[in-house]
NUZA-930205 format. One record per residue (C-alpha): x negated, y, z negated; residue in three letters. Coordinates in steps of 0.5 Angstrom, whole numbers, plus 500, padded with zeros to 3 digits. Layout:
XYZALA;...
END
This chain:
349316567MET;345320562ALA;349324557ARG;347330552ILE;348327545SER;344331542LYS;344338544LYS;336339545SER;332342551ASP;329335552ILE;336332553ASP;338337558LEU;331336562VAL;332328562VAL;340329564ALA;338334570ALA;332330572ARG;337323572ARG;342327576TRP;338329581LYS;335322582GLU;341319583ILE;344324588ASN;338325593LYS;343328598THR;345335599ASP;351334595ARG;353339590ARG;354338583PRO;362338581THR;365340574ILE;366333573GLN;358331574ASP;357337568VAL;363334564ALA;360327565ASP;353329563LEU;355333557ALA;359328554GLY;365333554VAL;372334558SER;373337564LYS;377342560LYS;372344555THR;367345561VAL;372350564SER;373353558ARG;366355558ILE;366357565ILE;372362564ASN;369365557ASP;374362553SER;373363545PRO;375356544ASP;369352544VAL;363352539ASN;357356540ALA;352349540ALA;356346546THR;357352550ARG;349353550ASP;348346552ALA;353346557VAL;351353560GLU;344350560ALA;346344563LEU;350348569ILE;343352570ARG;339346570ALA;343342575ILE;345348579GLY;352347579TYR;356353581ARG;364354580PRO;369355586ASP;371362585PRO;378360587GLN;379354583ALA;376358577ARG;381364579GLY;387359578LEU;384356571ALA;383363569ALA;389366572LYS;385371575ARG;381372582SER;374372582TYR;373374590LEU;372381592VAL;374383599GLY;370388604LEU;374390609ILE;370393615THR;371395622ASP;364399622ASN;361399629PRO;354399626THR;352392623PRO;346395619GLN;351399615TYR;355394613VAL;349389612VAL;347395607ASN;353396604ILE;354388603GLN;347388599GLN;349393595GLY;355390593ILE;352383591LEU;347387587ASP;352388582VAL;356382583ILE;351377583ARG;350375576GLN;358376574THR;360369578GLY;364373583TYR;364372590GLU;364377596LEU;369375602VAL;368380608VAL;374381613HIS;371384620PRO;377387623CYS;379392629ASP;383398626ARG;386399633LYS;389392633SER;397392633ASP;396386628THR;391390623PHE;395392617LEU;398385618GLU;392381618ASP;389386612ALA;395384608ARG;394376609GLN;387377608PHE;389380601VAL;394375599GLU;391368602VAL;385370598GLN;388373592LYS;383378591LEU;380381585TYR;380388589GLY;377390596VAL;372395598ILE;374399604LEU;368402609THR;369407614PRO;373408618SER;379403615VAL;378407609SER;380413612GLU;387409614ASP;392412609GLU;397406612ARG;392401609LEU;391404602ALA;399405602GLU;399397603GLU;394395598LEU;398400593ARG;404396595GLY;401389594LEU;398391587GLY;391390590CYS;385395587ALA;381398592TYR;375403593ILE;375407599ARG;368409602ILE;369416606ALA;365422608SER;370426604VAL;375425598ALA;381422601LEU;384419594ASP;384420587MET;377420584ASP;378413581SER;379410588ARG;373414592MET;366414593ILE;364420597VAL;358420602THR;358428604ASN;356427611ASP;358434612ARG;352436608GLU;347431612GLY;349435619GLY;348441616LYS;341439614GLU;339437621ALA;341443624ALA;337447619ARG;331443621HIS;332444628LEU;333451627ALA;327452623GLN;323449628LEU;325455633GLY;330451637HIS;336455639THR;338451645ARG;341445641ILE;346440644ALA;349434640CYS;352427641VAL;358426637THR;361419635GLY;367416635ARG;373421635ARG;377417630SER;372416625PHE;372422620ARG;365421619SER;363423626SER;367430625THR;364431619GLU;357430621ARG;358435627ILE;362440623ALA;356440618GLY;351441624PHE;355447627GLU;356450620GLU;348449619GLY;347452626LEU;351458625ALA;347460619GLN;342461623TYR;346465628GLY;346459633ILE;352456637THR;353451642MET;356452648PRO;362447650SER;358443655HIS;352442650TYR;357437646ILE;357430649LEU;362425646ALA;359418644GLY;362412641ASP;356410636TYR;353405640SER;346405643PHE;349404650GLU;353411649SER;346414647GLY;343411653LEU;348414658ALA;348421655LEU;341421654GLY;341422662ALA;346427662ASP;342431657LEU;337432662LEU;342435667ASP;344440663LEU;343447665GLU;339450662PRO;336444659PRO;337443651PRO;330443647THR;333439642ALA;339434640VAL;343432634PHE;346425635ALA;351423630ALA;348416628ASN;341413629ASP;344408634GLU;345413639MET;339417638ALA;335411639ALA;339410646GLY;337418648ILE;330416646LEU;330410651GLN;333415656ALA;328420656LEU;322414656HIS;326411662VAL;326418666SER;319419665GLY;320424659HIS;316424653THR;320426646PRO;319430642PRO;315434648ASP;321434652SER;326434647LEU;327434640SER;331428637VAL;335428630VAL;339422628GLY;343420622PHE;343414617ASP;336412617ASP;337405618PHE;332400620GLU;332402628THR;329409625ALA;323406624THR;323401630ARG;323406636VAL;318411638TRP;317416636PRO;319414630ARG;326418628LEU;327424624THR;334423621THR;339424615SER;339418611ARG;345415608THR;343411602PRO;348405604ALA;346400599ARG;347405593LYS;354406596ILE;355399596GLY;353399589GLN;357405587LEU;363402590ALA;363395586ALA;361398580GLU;367403581ARG;372397583LEU;370393576PHE;372400572GLU;378401576PHE;381394575HIS;379393568ASP;383400566GLY;378405566ASP;380411570ARG;375415568GLU;370417573ALA;364414573PRO;357418572ARG;356418579GLU;361417585ASN;358421590GLU;352421595THR;349426599THR;344425605PRO;337427605GLU;333429611LEU;327424613ILE;322428618GLU;318424622ARG;315424629ASP;321425634SER;322433632THR;317438633ARG;316446633ARG;319449639PHE;314453643SER;316458648HIS;
END
């Protein structure tokens, strides 16, 4: 097997090509392969991977270039053992909206992709009897560097106490501040609800209904509370029978969309606490032979891909989930590294995106 006797680009190219010729299968290169090709010990390679200062610059540069050339990726758990620290970031989530979780993951990966850290996801059920035990086991078995919590697990104080007891750094993503600043990313969902209300009121609607999300989710109560506050600024109140309970699913929006049509008098507009339910409402209107927004203006919340894949395209309050994931990852590293000062940005605010599902009310 070729070795790097001279630390030159030609040697690196030859070594990488030779390794790839010998290993024509999908076998991933190992730390031993790197050591053999570079003509150094595994311990030296390990020191370079873990940023030890006890390696001369020429050897470090050559080995790092070789690692890139053959595509070697160190195992994060093995790396953690060698460095006496973990290179795994955990994401604990029970959010019923898959696109939200995907966007949060993308944001976290934007931050950690070039750091050598890996993301491990733990989907869970907050209502499960083993919820806390499962979360504890996840943290202990993976020996996590820290965890990021999405709603609604982020709203569970028992879990936060458990993580503090384990000495595990964590960041909570929530619609309101629930913890010390250094542990929070606040999404201000109430403001998004207010903007949705203002939009409908300014279009001349006064008979306005809403479809709530899961009652156990703080985000749902914040969005609806903000919506009611926004309506109140225009002297509009919702009668109790105009407030329908959904569960953040398309199916609940579909079922409740039919109920909206039976209300007396019928509303001219509705605010759904997420886009999935709003899409269900639009579908119910189409099935019933109605044409939104002529029959009913509809506003959602989130602005995920669903919002532009339905017709009419959905007016909605945009949640910048990818940015939220980025901020959470940045804050986790700041917290873990001992920087308790608040970063420059640790809050987001929803933005109303006006599309085709709302129109001015004509008396």
